[in-house]
C-alpha positions in Angstrom: 25.4 -17.1 35.9 25.1 -20.7 34.7 26.0 -20.8 31.1 26.6 -17.2 30.3 30.2 -16.2 29.5 30.6 -12.8 31.3 33.1 -10.5 29.8 32.6 -7.3 31.8 30.4 -6.1 34.6 29.2 -2.7 35.7 27.2 -2.1 38.9 24.4 0.4 38.7 21.5 0.8 41.1 22.3 -2.4 42.8 21.9 -4.4 39.5 24.6 -6.3 37.7 24.6 -5.3 34.0 27.0 -7.3 31.9 27.8 -7.4 28.2 26.1 -10.1 26.2 28.7 -12.2 24.3 28.0 -13.6 20.9 27.7 -17.2 22.0 25.0 -16.4 24.6 21.5 -17.4 23.4 19.5 -18.2 26.6 19.6 -17.3 30.3 19.0 -19.5 33.2 15.7 -19.4 35.1 12.3 -17.9 34.2 12.4 -14.1 33.6 8.8 -13.3 32.5 6.9 -11.0 34.8 3.5 -12.3 33.6 1.4 -15.1 34.9 0.2 -17.8 32.5 -3.2 -16.2 32.2 -1.8 -12.7 31.6 0.7 -14.0 29.0 -2.1 -15.8 27.2 -4.4 -12.7 27.2 -1.6 -10.3 26.0 -0.4 -12.8 23.4 -3.9 -13.4 22.0 -4.7 -9.6 21.7 -1.3 -8.8 20.1 -1.6 -11.8 17.8 -5.0 -10.6 16.7 -3.5 -7.2 16.0 -0.7 -8.8 13.9 -3.3 -10.8 11.9 -5.5 -7.7 11.2 -2.4 -5.7 10.2 -1.3 -8.3 7.8 -4.7 -8.9 6.2 -5.5 -5.2 5.9 -2.2 -4.2 4.2 -2.3 -7.3 1.9 -5.8 -6.3 0.8 -4.6 -2.8 0.0 -1.8 -4.1 -2.2 -4.1 -6.6 -4.0 -6.7 -3.9 -4.6 -4.2 -1.5 -6.2 -2.8 -4.3 -8.3 -6.0 -5.7 -9.6 -8.4 -2.7 -9.9 -7.5 -0.7 -13.0 -8.8 2.6 -11.7 -6.5 2.3 -8.6 -3.4 1.7 -10.6 -2.5 5.4 -10.8 0.7 7.1 -9.8 -1.0 8.8 -6.8 -1.5 5.4 -5.2 2.1 4.3 -5.4 2.8 5.9 -2.1 -0.2 4.2 -0.5 1.2 0.8 -1.7 4.6 1.8 -0.3 3.0 2.6 3.1 1.1 -0.7 3.1 4.3 -2.6 2.3 6.2 -0.9 5.2 3.4 -1.7 7.6 3.3 -5.2 6.3 7.0 -5.5 7.0 6.4 -4.4 10.6 3.7 -7.0 11.0 5.7 -9.8 9.5 9.3 -9.1 10.6 9.0 -7.1 13.8 5.8 -7.7 15.7 6.1 -11.5 16.1 9.5 -11.3 17.7 8.5 -8.4 19.7 5.5 -10.4 21.0 7.8 -13.2 22.1 10.3 -10.8 23.6 7.5 -9.2 25.6 6.0 -12.4 27.0 9.3 -14.2 27.7 10.9 -11.2 29.3 14.2 -12.0 27.5 15.7 -12.2 24.1 16.2 -15.9 23.2 17.3 -15.6 19.5 21.0 -14.6 19.8 23.0 -11.6 18.7 22.7 -12.0 14.9 18.9 -12.1 15.1 19.0 -9.2 17.5 20.8 -7.0 14.9 18.5 -8.2 12.2 15.4 -7.6 14.2 16.4 -4.1 15.3 17.4 -3.1 11.8 14.0 -4.3 10.4 12.3 -2.5 13.2 13.9 0.9 12.6 13.7 0.5 8.8 10.0 -0.4 8.6 8.8 2.1 11.2 10.9 4.9 9.6 9.7 4.0 6.1 6.1 4.1 7.4 6.5 7.5 8.9 8.3 8.9 5.8 5.6 7.5 3.6 3.0 9.4 5.6 5.1 12.5 5.2 5.5 12.1 1.5 1.7 11.4 1.1 1.0 14.7 2.9 3.2 16.6 0.5 1.7 14.9 -2.5 -1.8 15.9 -1.3 -0.8 19.4 -0.7 0.4 19.9 -4.3 -2.6 18.0 -5.7 -4.9 20.5 -3.9 -3.1 23.8 -4.4 -1.8 23.1 -7.9 -4.2 20.5 -9.4 -3.5 21.2 -13.1 0.2 21.7 -13.0 0.9 19.0 -10.5 -1.4 16.5 -12.2 0.8 16.7 -15.3 4.0 16.3 -13.3 2.7 13.3 -11.3 4.1 10.6 -13.6 4.8 7.0 -12.6 8.5 7.6 -12.9 8.5 10.5 -10.5 6.3 8.7 -8.0 8.6 5.7 -8.1 11.5 8.1 -7.4 9.6 9.5 -4.4 9.1 5.9 -3.1 12.8 5.2 -3.6 13.7 8.3 -1.7 11.5 7.2 1.2 13.1 3.8 1.5 16.6 5.3 1.0 16.0 7.7 3.9 14.8 4.9 6.1 17.8 2.8 5.2 20.2 5.7 6.1 18.6 5.8 9.6 18.5 2.0 10.2 21.9 0.9 8.9 24.4 2.8 11.0 23.9 0.7 14.1 24.6 -2.5 12.1 27.4 -1.2 10.0 29.2 1.2 12.3 27.9 1.7 15.8 26.5 -1.7 16.8 23.3 -2.4 18.8 23.1 -3.1 22.5 23.5 -6.8 23.5 23.3 -6.7 27.3 22.5 -9.1 30.1 20.8 -8.0 33.2 20.9 -10.5 36.1 21.6 -13.3 33.7 18.8 -12.3 31.3 19.8 -11.3 27.7 18.2 -8.2 26.2 18.2 -6.7 22.8 17.9 -3.0 22.2 18.8 -0.5 19.5 22.1 1.5 19.6 22.1 3.9 22.6 24.8 6.2 21.2 23.7 9.7 22.0 24.6 11.2 18.6 22.8 8.4 16.8 19.7 8.8 19.0 19.5 12.5 18.2 20.0 11.7 14.5 17.5 8.9 14.4 14.9 10.7 16.5 15.0 13.8 14.3 15.0 12.0 11.0 12.4 9.4 11.8 10.0 11.4 13.9 10.3 15.1 14.7 11.2 16.4 11.2 8.4 14.3 9.4 6.0 15.3 12.2 6.8 19.0 11.6 6.4 18.7 7.9 3.1 16.9 8.2 1.6 19.4 10.7 2.7 22.3 8.5 1.5 20.7 5.2 -1.9 19.6 6.6 -2.5 23.1 8.1 -1.9 24.6 4.6 -4.2 22.0 3.1 -6.9 22.9 5.6 -6.5 26.6 4.7 -6.6 25.9 1.0 -9.6 23.6 1.3 -11.4 26.2 3.5 -10.7 28.9 0.9 -12.1 26.8 -1.9 -15.3 26.0 0.1 -15.9 29.6 1.0 -15.5 30.7 -2.6 -17.9 28.0 -3.8 -20.5 29.1 -1.2 -20.1 32.7 -2.2 -20.6 31.9 -5.8 -23.6 29.7 -5.1 -25.1 32.4 -3.0 -24.6 35.0 -5.7 -26.3 32.7 -8.3 -29.3 32.1 -6.0 -29.8 35.8 -5.3 -29.7 36.6 -9.0 -32.2 33.8 -9.8 -34.6 35.0 -7.0 -34.4 38.6 -8.3 -35.2 37.6 -11.9 -38.1 35.4 -10.7 -39.6 38.2 -8.6 -39.3 40.6 -11.4 -41.1 38.5 -14.0 -43.8 37.5 -11.5 -44.8 41.2 -11.1 -45.2 41.7 -14.8 -42.7 44.0 -16.6 -40.2 44.3 -13.8 -36.9 46.2 -13.7 -35.2 43.5 -15.8 -37.8 43.6 -18.6 -38.1 47.4 -18.4 -34.4 47.9 -18.7 -34.1 45.5 -21.6 -37.2 46.9 -23.4 -35.9 50.5 -22.9 -32.5 49.8 -24.3 -33.7 47.6 -27.1 -34.8 50.6 -29.4 -31.5 52.3 -28.8 -29.6 49.2 -29.9 -32.0 48.6 -32.8 -29.9 50.8 -35.1 -26.9 48.6 -34.6 -28.5 45.5 -36.2 -27.0 42.6 -34.3 -27.5 44.3 -30.9 -31.2 44.9 -31.7 -31.8 41.2 -32.6 -30.0 40.1 -29.5 -32.0 42.5 -27.2 -35.3 41.4 -28.9 -34.5 37.7 -28.3 -33.7 38.5 -24.7 -37.0 40.3 -24.2 -38.8 37.4 -25.8 -37.1 34.9 -23.5 -38.0 36.9 -20.4 -41.6 37.4 -21.6 -42.0 33.7 -22.1 -40.6 32.9 -18.7 -43.0 35.5 -17.3 -46.0 33.8 -18.9 -44.9 30.4 -17.7 -44.8 31.7 -14.1 -48.3 33.3 -14.4 -49.9 30.1 -15.7 -51.7 28.1 -13.0 -49.9 25.0 -11.9 -51.9 21.7 -12.2 -53.1 20.3 -9.0 -52.5 16.6 -8.2 
């Protein structure tokens, strides 16, 4: 291995895997598995994805900052989500694109640690932001009045801080305690996140499975609450339509059950003064509505 200082070697599956020392930055010989055309095509598509991601998230941040109606506490989490995705597009995806096309890590150990940390931090923050947004929507739908008062800018900023603090707790242990993987396979340096079993369980649960479980549960409850609201509105609307149709049919037929009932009860309530006047006004209103329905409608 030409310029690589090998410190240890382990043989697995007929491949020589060696540790990647701190002074190793490049490896001898080409290592990319793509042809020039394939590399150009993949690079162009992924570069377009990076540009679209950057532009879209920048527009979200600008819209919330400039439009007064969007500068509300409920949109703080959306801005935090846009910032986390913007960090992925700016700090993670370009290096990942070069790493994919070149087939090796050419930036050294320090940049490897930095890149992996930003990768875990940004992706975890994005997932936790989605989780927090789902919880925010759940309370906004199930407790609109109570939660609307509690959703202050200060509390939403605290929620955003908790999201990024949780993401930092998952991304920093490999850098501060465990260390990432700096390995060389057949003279080609590679950069991967810490493969410690305990950390993998901790990071996988904290950045994926727990937020996923929370989001599935919360959105299912949101679906049930929204469905209940829609059914209640339909039931109320149907009741109003049936009542209107019953009144219209009654007055079209002359003195129908509604008028008869009101007219019959009016004399009995006449002795109570206020009730009599109320009943009389009701009869007058119904009678006027009846006459309007009997009048012929003008033809165009």
